[in-house]
C-alpha positions in Angstrom: -239.6 59.6 151.3 -239.9 59.3 147.6 -238.9 56.2 145.5 -235.3 57.4 144.9 -234.7 58.0 148.6 -236.2 54.6 149.6 -234.0 52.9 146.9 -230.9 54.6 148.3 -231.8 53.6 151.9 -232.3 50.0 150.8 -228.8 50.0 149.2 -227.3 51.5 152.3 -229.0 48.9 154.5 -227.6 46.1 152.4 -224.1 47.6 152.3 -224.2 48.0 156.1 -225.2 44.3 156.5 -222.4 43.1 154.3 -219.9 45.4 156.0 -221.1 44.0 159.4 -220.4 40.4 158.2 -217.0 41.3 156.9 -216.1 43.3 160.1 -217.1 40.3 162.3 -214.9 38.1 160.1 -212.1 40.6 160.4 -212.3 40.5 164.2 -212.5 36.7 164.2 -209.5 36.5 162.0 -207.4 38.8 164.2 -208.4 37.1 167.5 -207.5 33.7 166.0 -204.3 35.0 164.3 -201.1 33.5 165.7 -198.5 36.3 165.1 -195.5 34.1 166.0 -196.4 31.5 163.4 -198.3 33.8 161.0 -201.3 31.5 160.7 -204.7 30.9 162.4 -204.6 29.1 165.7 -205.3 25.6 164.7 -207.6 24.7 167.6 -209.4 28.0 167.7 -213.0 28.4 166.6 -215.3 31.3 165.6 -219.1 30.9 166.0 -221.5 33.3 164.4 -224.6 33.6 166.5 -223.8 30.9 169.1 -226.5 30.4 171.7 -225.3 31.1 175.2 -227.2 31.0 178.5 -227.2 33.7 181.1 -227.2 33.2 184.9 -229.9 34.1 187.4 -227.7 37.1 188.4 -227.7 38.7 184.9 -228.6 42.4 185.3 -230.5 42.6 181.9 -231.7 39.2 180.9 -231.5 36.7 183.8 -231.8 32.9 183.2 -232.3 33.4 179.5 -230.7 32.6 176.1 -228.7 35.2 174.3 -227.1 35.1 170.8 -224.1 37.4 170.4 -223.1 38.1 166.8 -219.8 36.3 167.3 -218.1 34.0 169.8 -214.4 33.3 169.5 -212.9 30.4 171.5 -209.2 30.4 172.0 -207.5 27.1 173.0 -206.2 27.0 176.6 -207.0 30.6 177.0 -210.5 32.2 177.1 -213.5 33.2 174.9 -214.4 36.5 173.4 -218.0 37.6 172.8 -218.4 40.2 170.1 -221.5 42.3 169.4 -221.6 44.5 166.3 -223.5 47.8 166.4 -223.1 49.6 163.1 -226.2 51.8 163.2 -226.6 52.9 166.8 -229.1 55.7 166.9 -228.0 59.3 167.1 -230.7 59.8 169.7 -228.9 59.6 173.1 -231.8 57.9 174.8 -232.1 55.2 172.2 -228.3 54.7 172.1 -228.2 54.5 175.9 -230.8 51.7 175.8 -228.7 49.7 173.3 -225.5 50.2 175.4 -227.2 49.2 178.6 -228.6 46.1 176.8 -225.0 45.0 175.9 -224.5 44.3 179.6 -226.5 41.1 179.2 -223.2 39.6 177.9 -221.3 40.9 181.0 -222.2 37.7 183.0 -221.0 34.3 183.8 -222.4 32.8 180.6 -222.5 29.1 179.8 -222.6 27.3 176.5 -219.0 28.0 175.3 -217.2 25.3 173.4 -215.4 23.4 176.2 -213.7 21.2 173.7 -211.6 24.2 172.8 -211.0 25.7 176.2 -212.0 24.5 179.6 -212.6 28.0 181.0 -216.0 29.7 180.7 -214.5 33.1 181.3 -214.7 35.6 178.4 -214.0 39.1 177.3 -216.7 41.4 175.7 -216.1 43.4 172.5 -218.4 46.0 171.1 -217.7 46.5 167.4 -218.7 49.8 165.9 -218.3 51.9 162.7 -215.4 54.4 162.7 -217.7 57.3 162.2 -219.7 56.6 165.4 -216.8 55.3 167.6 -215.9 58.6 169.4 -219.5 59.4 170.3 -220.1 55.9 171.6 -216.9 55.9 173.6 -217.9 59.3 175.2 -221.4 58.0 175.9 -220.0 54.8 177.6 -217.7 56.9 179.8 -220.5 59.2 180.8 -222.7 56.2 181.7 -220.0 54.7 183.7 -219.4 57.9 185.6 -223.1 58.1 186.3 -223.0 54.4 187.5 -225.7 53.5 184.9 -223.5 51.0 183.2 -220.6 48.7 184.3 -218.6 45.9 182.9 -217.1 43.4 185.3 -215.6 41.3 182.4 -212.8 42.7 180.3 -214.5 45.1 177.8 -213.2 46.6 174.7 -214.7 49.0 172.1 -213.2 48.4 168.7 -213.9 50.5 165.7 -213.5 49.4 162.1 -213.4 51.0 158.6 -213.1 49.7 155.1 -210.0 51.2 153.4 -209.7 51.0 149.6 -206.2 51.6 148.3 -204.5 49.3 145.7 -206.4 46.6 147.6 -209.3 46.6 150.0 -208.5 46.4 153.7 -210.5 46.2 156.9 -208.9 48.3 159.6 -209.5 47.5 163.3 -208.6 49.8 166.2 -209.3 49.5 169.9 -210.4 52.9 171.2 -211.5 52.0 174.7 -210.9 49.2 177.2 -208.7 46.1 176.9 -208.6 42.4 176.4 -207.3 39.6 178.6 -204.6 39.0 175.9 -202.3 42.0 176.5 -200.4 41.3 173.3 -203.6 41.6 171.3 -204.6 44.7 173.2 -201.3 46.4 172.4 -201.6 45.4 168.7 -205.1 46.6 168.3 -204.3 50.0 170.0 -202.0 50.6 167.1 -204.6 49.6 164.5 -204.6 46.4 162.4 -205.1 46.2 158.7 -206.4 43.0 157.2 -206.7 42.4 153.4 -210.2 41.6 152.2 -208.7 38.9 150.0 -207.5 37.2 153.2 -211.0 37.3 154.7 -212.6 36.0 151.5 -210.2 33.1 151.2 -210.3 32.2 154.9 -210.9 28.4 155.0 -213.0 28.5 158.1 -215.4 31.4 157.5 -214.5 33.1 154.3 -217.7 31.9 152.7 -220.0 33.3 155.4 -222.4 36.0 154.1 -225.0 35.8 156.8 -225.1 36.3 160.6 -227.8 36.2 163.2 -229.7 39.2 162.0 -232.3 39.5 159.3 -230.6 40.3 156.0 -232.0 43.0 153.7 -234.6 41.4 151.4 -232.9 42.4 148.0 -229.6 40.9 149.3 -231.2 37.6 150.3 -233.2 37.4 147.0 -229.9 37.8 145.1 -228.3 35.0 147.0 -231.2 32.7 146.3 -231.3 33.6 142.6 -227.6 32.9 142.3 -228.0 29.6 144.2 -230.8 28.3 142.0 -229.0 29.4 138.8 -225.7 27.8 139.8 -227.5 24.5 140.6 -229.1 24.1 137.2 -228.4 20.7 135.6 -226.9 20.5 132.1 -230.4 19.6 130.7 -231.9 22.7 132.4 -229.1 24.9 131.0 -229.9 23.6 127.5 -233.6 24.3 128.1 -232.8 27.8 129.2 -230.6 28.4 126.1 -233.3 27.1 123.8 -236.4 28.5 125.4 -235.1 31.5 127.4 -236.7 30.1 130.5 -236.6 27.0 132.7 -238.9 26.3 135.7 -237.2 24.8 138.7 -239.2 23.3 141.6 -237.7 24.2 145.0 -238.7 24.0 148.6 -237.9 26.5 151.4 -236.2 23.8 153.4 -233.9 22.7 150.6 -233.0 26.3 149.6 -232.3 27.2 153.3 -230.1 24.1 153.7 -228.2 24.9 150.5 -227.7 28.5 151.5 -226.5 27.4 155.0 -223.9 25.1 153.3 -222.7 27.7 150.8 -222.8 31.0 152.7 -224.0 30.3 156.2 -221.7 29.7 159.3 -222.8 26.1 159.6 -219.4 24.5 159.1 -218.1 26.0 162.3 -221.4 26.2 164.1 -222.2 23.2 166.3 -225.5 22.5 167.9 -225.7 25.8 169.8 -225.7 28.0 166.6 -229.1 28.8 165.1 -229.9 27.7 161.6 -228.6 30.6 159.5 -230.2 31.6 157.2 -233.5 31.0 158.9 -236.5 29.4 157.2 -238.7 32.4 157.7 -236.2 34.6 156.0 -236.2 32.3 152.9 -240.0 32.0 153.0 -240.3 35.8 153.0 -238.0 36.0 150.0 -240.0 33.5 148.0 -243.2 35.4 148.8 -241.5 38.4 147.3 -240.5 36.4 144.3 -244.2 35.5 143.8 -245.3 39.1 144.0 -242.5 40.0 141.5 -243.7 37.3 139.1 -240.5 35.3 139.3 -242.0 32.3 141.2 -245.3 30.4 141.7 -246.5 29.0 145.0 -247.1 25.3 145.2 -248.4 23.1 148.0 -246.7 23.3 151.3 -243.5 25.3 151.2 -242.7 24.5 147.6 -242.3 27.0 144.8 -241.7 26.9 141.0 -238.9 29.4 140.4 -238.8 30.8 136.8 -235.2 31.1 135.7 -234.6 33.4 132.8 -231.7 35.2 131.2 -232.0 38.4 133.2 -229.9 41.5 133.3 -228.8 42.9 136.6 -231.2 40.9 138.8 -230.0 42.6 142.0 -231.0 46.0 140.7 -234.4 44.7 139.8 -234.8 43.3 143.4 -233.8 46.8 144.8 -236.3 48.5 142.6 -239.1 46.0 143.4 -238.6 46.3 147.2 -238.3 50.1 147.0 -241.6 50.3 145.1 -243.3 48.1 147.6 -242.0 50.1 150.5 -242.9 53.3 148.7 -246.5 52.0 148.3 -246.7 51.1 152.0 -245.5 54.6 152.9 -248.1 56.2 150.6 -250.9 54.1 152.0 -249.8 55.0 155.6 -249.8 58.7 154.6 -253.3 58.4 153.1 -254.6 56.7 156.3 -253.1 59.4 158.4 -254.6 62.1 156.2 -258.0 60.6 156.6 -257.6 60.4 160.4 -256.7 64.1 160.4 -259.7 64.9 158.2 -262.0 63.1 160.6 -260.4 64.4 163.8 -258.9 67.8 163.0 -258.7 68.7 166.7 -256.3 65.8 167.3 -254.0 66.6 164.3 -251.1 67.4 166.6 -251.4 64.0 168.3 -251.5 62.2 165.0 -248.5 64.1 163.7 -246.6 63.3 166.9 -247.3 59.6 166.4 -245.9 59.9 162.9 -242.6 61.2 164.3 
């Protein structure tokens, strides 16, 4: 891959991450939506990445901890566990492994919010992109017929798409299975359109930009850059205007906590939700800032972040990360070429490893 291809792949990766977050919020919004009163269920909750425990009878991961992308708890009813799979491989074997792995949520899980609902029963939703939904549905049916996969809990496959008209909408449609709530099942079978503005302004999770999966590095760097810039004091802003640069001392811990407050799911999380974003994500981003020349490492996990009047910082982050990845690819190719040169008889094995 050349630089342009890598740059494009990074942008697609970031776009998919953001679409995944919005799709999870769209599902949460719909499951918590009270159609009769046209508002969110007051006592309901949505948890992004809530830790749950499996039983000893779990077919995939017995007596372990699992973290589905989303858990929705509905008062006096039941819970819904949602796992998003936007980029399931086109390779049938790899896709099969991912689908079989989803069975780890088809278990008598514990760790649900019993203050919302006393029952520990739940439905399972697999959330996929519109373009892959039919293939995934067909694959699930094939695996069920071969008795290689089964769901004892209520299971539903829901596809989503982003539809841009005069406004931006997220469209949800159930293409396989059902939910315990028959009214929701009937509604989702006919498709549901949710305005993006409604998701962004949602008082419970509209602010959420991260879920329990590593965000693309350029995207995370942009969130950190905006956070630091927006927290400048009046004196720091004056220094920036006069000198075109102001140095701000930050720590990984403080940045992580500020990000969690501003765009993490912490407000609805509870003790069973992991710290999102994670400290190692933030530390990785600051190491990249150092290599980029935008930050200087201090003792411990402290950094001096150099704030300047920069144009299109996100584009600069994309280009920087693409160049680093391109360099890594080139170095890997050089090592492989040297291996082939030293061991020409094993060329086919080395090429096979590459693929």
